[in-house]
N, C-alpha and C positions, 0 to 999 in steps of 0.2 A: 384731591387736587382736580381742579376744574378751569377750562380755559374761556377765555371771556369770547364772546360772540362775534369779535370784530377778529379773532385769530386769525394770521394769514394761512397758518398750517392746515393742511385738509386733514381730512376724522383718521386716515389710518398713522397720518406723522404725529396727531395729537397723543394717539393711542402711544406709538412708539416713545415720544418723550414723556408721556405718564410712567411707563415702565421703566425708565432708564432712571428718572429722578427718583422712585419710589423708595423710602430706605433709605436715601442717601447720608452721611454723618457731612457736619457742617463743614467742614476741611474741602470733602468730595465735593460737595454743592459748590463752595465758593470758587473752585478750579475749574469745576465746568461753567460755572459763567462768565470767569473770564475768558475762557477758552473760548464760547460763543461769541464774546465780544471781539474777540480779536479777530475772527470770523466777519463781521457784520464792519468791523474796522476796514480792514482790506476788500472789504467788499466783491468779494471773489470766494466762492469755493476752492479755490486754487491754493488756498491758505493753508489747506490741510496736507500732511505729507503723505506720498501716494504711498500705499500698502507693500509691503516684502514682497519679492515674487517668491513664488512658492520653491521651496528646495525640493531638488530630485530624490528619488529612493527608488534604487534598484532592488529588486527580490528575485532571487538567482533560487531555482530549486532542479533536484535530479529524482527522479520518481522511478520507482520500479512497477509498484503495484497502484501507485493511483493516489498515495497519502501524502506522500509530499507536495505534488499539483495540487488537492486540495487545498492543504493547508495555506498554499502561496497566494492563494484565493482570498482566504480570510485575513492573510496579513495586508493583500493591497487593501480591502476593505478598511480595517481597522487605521493603516497608515493614510489614506484617504482622508479618513472624520480627523486624523491631527495635521491635517494641513499640506502633506507632502503631495506633489506629482510624482504618481507612481508608474515604475515601468517593471511589469513582470516577463522574466526570462527562463527559457527553458534552455536547461545545459545541452539537450539533446541538438538545439536549435542556431549554439550560439557559439561563438569561440572564446577562449578565455581571457586573449590579449585585450580584449575590448574592456572588462573592467578596469584598462588604465584611465577609461572617461567617467569611469563613476566615484561620486564622492559619498553618498552615503547607501551602504549595501547590506542585507537581511539576507542570508541564506539558509535554506529549508534543505536537506538532502540525507536519503536512505542509505541503510549499509544494506547490501544484500550480500546472503550467504554466509560463507567463512572471510569478509573483511573486502568484498570486490566493491565498486560503484555500482550503482544503477545501472543496469545493460544500455540505455539509452544514453546515459553519460558517460561512458567508459573515453572515448575520444578526448572528450573535455576534460574530465579527471586527468586524462595524462598529457594533455597540454600543458594543464596546469600545475601539476608537478615538474615538468619540464625546467631546464635553464634558460629555454629561452621566455620563459615567462618574464614581462615586464615589471619591474618596481613599482609598488602602490602608495606612495608618501601622503597622497591626499584623500586618503580612503579609510571611513569609518564604519566599522561593521559588527554583525553580530551572529553568530550559527546555533541553529538550533539542529540537533543531530538524531534523526531517527534509528532507531536497531533494535535490537531482540536480546535479551541478557542470556539466552539459552545457548546463544554463539560465542565464541573464545572471543573474537574480535567485534567486541560490541561497540557500536558506534564509530565505526573507524574511518570511514570515509567524511565524516563528521568532524572528528577531529583533525584528521589531515586539513581539510580546508581550513579552520580554524588557525592550525599551526602553522600550515602556508600562507595564511594573509597576513600573518603577523612575522613572518620572517621576509615577506616582500615590504613593510614598511607601512603595513594600515595598524589603524589604533583600534582596538579591541573594546568598545564604547560598553560592551555588556557580556558577561561569561558566557561560554558556551552552555546550553541545557542537553544533556544528554536522555532521550524519551525510550523507556522500554516501549512492548506491546501495547499498553495501557498509556498513550502519549499524551490526551484530552488535557488533564490537568497542568502535566509540566511545561505543553506547550504553549498553555493560555498564560501560565504565570512569566516563561519565557517571553512572550510578545508584549506583554504588558510593562513589564521591566526594558526589555532592549528598545520600545519605542520612546519610552521616559527617558534614556540615555541620549537620544541625538539630541540635537540642538531643534528647537522648533523653530518653524516660520509663522513667528508672530502670533496674536491671540487667534484661536482656531474656535468657532462657534459651535456648541455640540451638535451635531447630525443624529436625530435620533434612530433608531433600530428598525428594520423594515417590520412593517404591520403584519400580523397573519390575519386572514381572513375568518371571523367570529365563525366559531365551528367545525374549521378545518384540522385534520389531523396531519404530521408530516412522519414518515417511517421512515427512520435511518437507524445509525448504528445503537444509538441512547435510546432509541424507541423503538423497537424490533416491531414487526409486523408478524401476531400470532396465524400462521398459512396452514392450511387445512393438507393433507396427506393425501393424496389421491391414488398413486398409484405405486407399487415397488417390485418391479422384476429383476431377477439373477438373470444377467445377459451371458454368463458362461454355463458351457456343457457339462452334461456328467461326466468326470472324470477330469475335470480340471482341480489344478489346486487354487485357484483364485476364486474371490466373491465378488463380482463386480456387479453393484446394484444398478439398476434406470430407476430412478426419480421423478415423479410427477409431482408438483406441486402448484394450489390453487392458487390465484392474486385474485379472484373474482371479488368485487366491492372495495379492493384496496387504495384503487387508482396508481397503482405502481405500474412502472414502465423500465423496460430494460433494452438494450442494443447488444449483437451478439460481440461477442469479446470481454464481455462483462462479467464480474462473479456472483454469486450469492452467498451472503455470509450465515451462517447458522451457530447459534450459541445451544454448546450442548450442554448434559448433564454427568457428572460422574457416574459409574456403575455402583451400586449399593455394596456390590463385593471390595472395590477398591474403598471404599470410605470406612466400612467396616476394618478392613487389612491396617489403613493409616491409625484409624482409632486405637486400635489394640497395640499396634507396634511403640504408640505415641503415650500409651496410659491414661488416657483420657476417656470422658464417658460421653455416650451420643446425647444425651440430654441437656447437657451444659448448655449454660445463656452466653449467646455471643450478640450482641444488642436486640433486635426483635426475632433473631432465629434462636433453632437450636445450632450446638455445633454441627451436628451429622447434617444437616438442612443447610448450612452454610458450607462444610466441605462439598453435599452434593451440586450446587446449584451455582455458589460465588469463587469458589476459589480452585485454583490447581493442583492437583494433589497427585500427578504423576511425573508431571514434568524435573529433573535431574540437571542442572547444571555447573559450573563452577562457582558462578556467584549465590547461588540457593546453599549451595557447600560450604561458600564463603559466611554467609549471613548465621547459616544454624551452628556455623562452629564458634561464633561469637557470643552465644550462648551456651555450649554443651563445653566448648575449652577441653577438645581431646587432643592428647598428644599425637596419637599417630595421626589421626586426619589433618592436625595442622602440618606436620612433616608433609603429607601430600599438597596441602595448599601451597606451602611453601618452594615447593620445586620449582628451579629455573625455569624450565622449558616445559612445564605439566605436562609431561607424555603419559608420567603414570599415572597422573591425575584423571586424565581422559581416557584412558584406557581402563580404569576402574569404574569409572560412570558409564562407560557405553554399555550400552542394553540393559541400564539398571534407572530405575526410578526412586521417588522420594522414601518410597516402603523401603526400600533397601538401605538407605543413608540413616534411617530411623532404626531400622533391627543392627546394625555394623557398628554402629555409633550411637547407642541410646543415652538415654536423657529421663531421670525420673521427674525432675521438674516442671515439665510442661504445665502451663495454664491454658486456659481456653485463648487467651491473648497472644499469649507469647509465642505459641505454636502457630497461631495463623498469622502473625506479624512477620514470619519471614517468607510466605507464599506470596506468590503472584495471583490476580484474579483470573477466573477462569475466561477466557479468549474466544471469540469465536472464531471460527475456521471457514476458507474464501475458497470456495469451488468454482470451477470455470462452467460458465452456463451452457449446455447440450441443446439449446432450442432458438427458435424464432417467433417473437409477438404476432408475426404474421401467419406464421404457419400454428400458433397454439394461443387464441388470445384469450388473456386472464390464466394463465398456464408459465410455468418456470419449469425446465427440466434438467436435472444435473446425472453426472453419471460420477458413482462414487465407489472406490475399492475398499472394501471392509478391511481392516491392516487386523490381522491376527499372528502372532510370532510365540516363541517359548525362548525365554535367555535365563541363565543363572539360577535355574530350578522354578519359572514360575511362567502362568502362561498369562503374555501381556496382550494389551488391544490398542487401536487409536481411538482416542476417546468420540470424537466425532463419529466417527465413520462407523463405531459399534453403535454409537446412538441411534444413527438412523438404521442400522441394520436390525440391531436386536430389542430396542426400547421403544421405538414410536411405528407403530400401525396404520396403516390405511384408515384414515377417518380421524386420526391424533391431528395435535398442532405442534408446530416448531415454530419458535422465535427466528425469524429472519429478515435481512435486509441487503439491500442492493449495493454492490459495490464498482464504480465505474472504472474502468481502464481505457484510455483514451489512446494508450500504447499499444493496442492491438485491435485496432480496427480493418473492414474490408477496405477497400478502395474505392473513392468516392465514384469513379466511373466505372459501371459494371460492365462495361466490356472490357477490362481490363484483367488479364489470367491472372489463376493464382497459384500457387503451387503450397500443398499445406503437409506438414509434417508431423503425425500426433500418433505415437505408440503408446499402447494400454491406454490409463483414462486419459492421456492427450487426445485423445479423438473426440473429446466433447465439444470444445469451442468449433470444431471444425462441421459436426453436425448441424450448431447454428449458422456457421457462415452458410452449407449448403443448402439448408431451408430458407435461407433469409433470401439466398439467390434464387431457389425453386419460383418462391413466390413474389418475387420481383421481374422473373422471368429474366431474368441477368443474361447479355449476351457472350459475355467472356467465358473465356474455356478455363477448367478446373480441374487440377491434377492432386490426389489424396496418396498418401503413403501413410501406410497402417503398419504393426507392427504387434507383435504377443508371441505366448508361447507357443500355440497349438492350434494348427487351421480349424480343426474338428470342435474345440472346447470353447476356444478364446479370439473366435472373431466377431468382436462387438460390434454391432446395428449390420452385420453381413448381408441381409436380405434388403436394409432399407439400399445400400450403397449399391447392391446391383437393379436396385430398381431404379435408383439416381443414374447409373450407368444406359440403362435401355432406352431413359425418356430425353436424354444427352445434358443434363443437369450436371453431371460430373462425366468429366474427358476421360479422364486415366485414372486406373488404381493401379498401386502397388503396394502387395503386401509384402512381409518378410515373420515368417514364424521361427522362433531361434528354435527352437527343440523339436522342430520335426524330420532333422537329418543330423547326420552325425556333428559336423560343423556349426557353430553356431550362425545365425544369419541375422542381422538385423539393419535399421532401414537406412544407415546410413552406407553399409554397403551397395542396399540396391538404389541408392543416389549415385554413388558409384559408377555401378554398372551402367546408368541412364544419365551421364553426365553430358555427353552432348545434347543430348535433348534438352535438359534441365537448362545447358546456356543457351541455346535456341530461344528458348521461354524466356529465361531473364533477358539476354538482347530485347525479346521483344515487348519489354515494359513488365513483365511479370512482378507480383508479389511473392513473397517468400515468407512463409509462417512456420513455426516450431511450437510446440506446446507438449510439456511432460517433463521428465527427469534433469532437473540441471547436475547434477552430480556427472553423469557421466555423458549419457544421450545427447546433451545439447550440445557439450563438447565437442562430440564427435562428427556431430550434422554439422558445426562450424568447422571445422576442419576440412571435413567433405566437399563444404563449398570452397574454400581456400584453394582445394584442389583440384577443382573443376576448373576453378577461373584458371589455374595453370596449366593444367592438359589441356584444355578444350578453350581455352582463350586467351592462351599463347603471354600469359604474365609472369613474371619470375616472384616468388615468392612474397615480396616485400609490394609489390604491385598490387596481389592479389589482396593483401591486407589494405592497405588502404582503399582497394575497389569496395571489398566490404564494408567498411568503414562507412563508406560515400552511401553505398547502398541502403544501409543504417539511418543515416542523415535524412536521407528521400523516404523514410518511412517504407521502403521496400522490404526492409527485412526485420519483423518483427518477431518478438519470442514471449512466450508465456511460460516461465519455467521455474518449477518450485525443488 
């Protein structure tokens, strides 16, 4: 098709018209002809109907380690391409009652530990589940739940939101999807289905994805960087029952960067001894083919062959059909099942409830993928350009007649030597950050390997010549053996980068002393720092330590702030909302 020389259309409009008319069937061409004739007859482009206003899409997320937050960005981009006007809402910064104003809602929320909401979303979850929550009769929604099947209450918080939204009158336009630790494929399927289920804001032109620079390489969870191990040092002294490693890793030439508070993911490999034990218990041969690998290779590098959970036992018994195991699985409160699983691994399940009919495909079909482990970063790029440091406790224990190990910690400790490489990627944690104003005081509580991010914090502040005060609480078993990074802390105290150092060594006296006890002892001073605007950080064990420290803070507010227990709870919630109370617990 060509235009006459006297066409009134400029060249770019001619090109658009050619594209529009190309290949049209007769009926569509005739319709367009009449349409354009109508425009000409009216004498004004105003005859064209105005396009519909974009519908709003609220994207609500609750994140513990940063996964849900990152996925909220992915949702925002996809929803924007579908023509929605998007608004991303962090549960940490919002009121649940504000949902009464939303019409379209996508929720992505993680479950932490044994069925708890993300730390930063606790107050939001409480409000959302309370009787004060308004009805939502005009809301259309869908929920993506993030979780871990190794925990009993898999994806509980996502399920809470899904069921509660329905009870409040919301319309579920697409079924909830529950994602395990390998969430990418499940999330992609949910996002495509959920966006397709909402009413669309008219016809939306296709928006091309961002274009990568030719030759550029993006290193992430799906494409980890092969990083060289520069140094491994055991931090504990002779006589300690612990084995804590300081690990230095090269980033030279990778272009990778990180911030204090972030984590490094490491892809481990299973020990040969564990692979052999599982193969023997399953009655399978190492050289059987599984795709383009042997079965032994797949078990070593791709599959989780140690974890044991009720979910794995259930999948296992659908094939094995053992009556005794089924009785455990059918138990109402699952107490006996949990008691049996505790301290055991997959190999114990294989030996206790054996099955002779396994094939490579049927056996690996019950297993999860071997997932990376995240470690809090123990260094600042300003202090160590092109390097990242970690503090890793090698996990070794003996239960039920077997020596056991932590897969990744002993992979680092035993399997990779200085000069070897490991597959790594960075995981951002925006919920664990130094204050922007470096004159702000900080209080850091990090017993054991929880000390890692605070080494990064102090290095960052020292390199930046920060003016704010800093107070570190550290605890472990013995002063003589387990004072991690002792000389560094003493140097920082001497040069003023560290204002206060308070320690708690639990086994050096008859009565055990922990960091929460030291907090109580220094309660008046801690309250004064907090009244001056200090940020309070906790890193380490979530099961007991973090809860005890949380209670110690509440007690300090009562004893030294004159608050009632109820007021102390509200005060601590406000401190968290202001991002002045941050936790990285596991």
